[in-house]
C-alpha positions in Angstrom: -21.6 -24.2 8.7 -23.3 -22.5 11.5 -23.8 -18.3 10.5 -22.7 -15.8 12.8 -23.4 -12.0 12.4 -20.6 -10.3 11.4 -18.3 -8.7 14.8 -15.4 -7.3 12.3 -16.1 -3.8 11.3 -13.3 -3.0 9.6 -9.3 -3.8 8.7 -7.2 -2.5 11.5 -4.0 -2.3 10.0 -1.9 -4.6 6.8 1.6 -5.8 7.9 4.2 -6.8 4.7 7.6 -8.0 4.8 10.3 -5.4 3.7 14.1 -5.8 3.1 15.4 -2.3 3.5 13.7 -0.1 6.4 15.5 2.9 5.2 14.4 2.9 1.8 10.9 1.6 2.7 10.9 4.9 5.2 11.5 7.1 2.2 8.9 5.7 0.2 5.9 5.6 2.1 7.2 8.2 4.1 8.9 10.7 1.7 7.1 10.2 -1.5 3.5 9.8 0.3 4.2 11.7 3.4 2.7 8.9 5.2 3.4 9.8 9.4 5.7 7.4 11.6 4.0 5.7 14.5 5.7 4.6 17.8 6.2 0.7 17.9 6.7 -1.7 20.4 10.2 -3.1 20.3 9.2 -7.0 18.9 12.5 -8.4 19.0 12.2 -7.4 14.8 13.4 -4.6 12.9 10.2 -2.7 11.4 8.3 0.9 11.6 4.2 1.2 11.8 2.8 4.2 9.8 -0.3 6.3 9.8 -2.0 6.0 6.4 -5.5 8.5 6.9 -7.4 6.8 9.8 -5.4 2.9 9.1 -2.1 2.1 9.3 0.4 0.0 7.6 2.9 -2.3 9.1 6.5 -2.7 7.8 8.7 -5.9 9.2 12.8 -6.4 7.9 13.6 -9.2 6.7 16.6 -10.1 4.2 14.7 -11.6 2.3 11.1 -11.6 0.7 8.7 -14.4 0.9 8.2 -16.4 -1.7 4.6 -15.2 -3.6 2.3 -17.6 -3.8 -0.4 -18.2 -6.9 -2.1 -14.8 -7.1 -1.7 -11.4 -7.1 -0.9 -10.0 -4.0 -0.8 -6.6 -3.3 -2.5 -3.7 -1.3 -3.9 -0.9 -2.6 -3.8 3.1 -1.7 -6.8 5.3 -2.4 -5.3 8.4 -4.3 -7.8 11.5 -4.4 -9.1 12.3 -8.0 -8.2 15.5 -8.3 -4.7 14.5 -7.2 -4.4 11.4 -9.7 -1.6 13.0 -11.8 0.4 14.7 -9.4 0.9 11.7 -7.8 1.7 9.9 -10.4 3.8 12.3 -12.1 5.5 12.3 -8.7 6.1 8.1 -8.4 7.9 8.8 -11.8 10.1 11.9 -11.6 11.4 9.8 -8.4 12.3 6.3 -10.6 9.2 4.1 -8.9 9.0 1.1 -11.0 5.1 0.8 -12.6 4.4 -3.0 -13.4 2.3 -1.2 -16.2 1.1 2.5 -17.3 -1.6 3.2 -15.2 -5.1 2.2 -16.5 -8.7 2.7 -16.5 -11.4 0.2 -16.6 -15.6 0.4 -15.7 -15.8 -1.1 -12.2 -20.1 -1.7 -11.7 -20.4 1.2 -14.2 -18.3 3.3 -12.6 -15.0 4.6 -14.7 -12.2 3.6 -11.8 -8.1 4.6 -12.6 -5.3 2.3 -11.3 -1.7 1.8 -11.3 0.5 -1.0 -10.0 4.3 0.4 -8.3 6.6 -1.7 -6.9 7.9 -0.6 -3.2 11.8 -1.0 -2.9 11.7 -4.1 -1.1 9.1 -5.8 -4.7 5.8 -5.4 -2.6 2.9 -4.9 -5.6 1.1 -1.5 -4.5 -1.9 -0.4 -6.4 -2.9 2.9 -6.5 -6.2 3.4 -7.4 -9.2 6.2 -7.5 -11.1 4.5 -5.4 -12.1 5.5 -2.3 -12.6 3.6 1.0 -16.5 2.7 1.5 -18.1 4.8 4.0 
């Protein structure tokens, strides 16, 4: 295989499927405070959200795709000093957790993580590990 230099500098956005845009808006905008962005009409219902300097795109579909092997998810960074407040907010709003928040050691650093379900069943990891800079 030929070697090429890396021309990709990062993610532009992540796109996921949701079954209910109203519930997704309440979850992502209401609980996390994401800002809704203008979205072109693609002929398919959806919404674009600002997540810091990145974007999360949601496409509405009546059914969720059948998950394959592995554990598909995306991770949201929660600042360490906001961790307890964020976890408490989600629990107080009856967000489904796959398990209790946990701690582990990644490369000698203590990392906190929690896995929740959005209203459509997408797995969202919450972690205090921030983006690479």
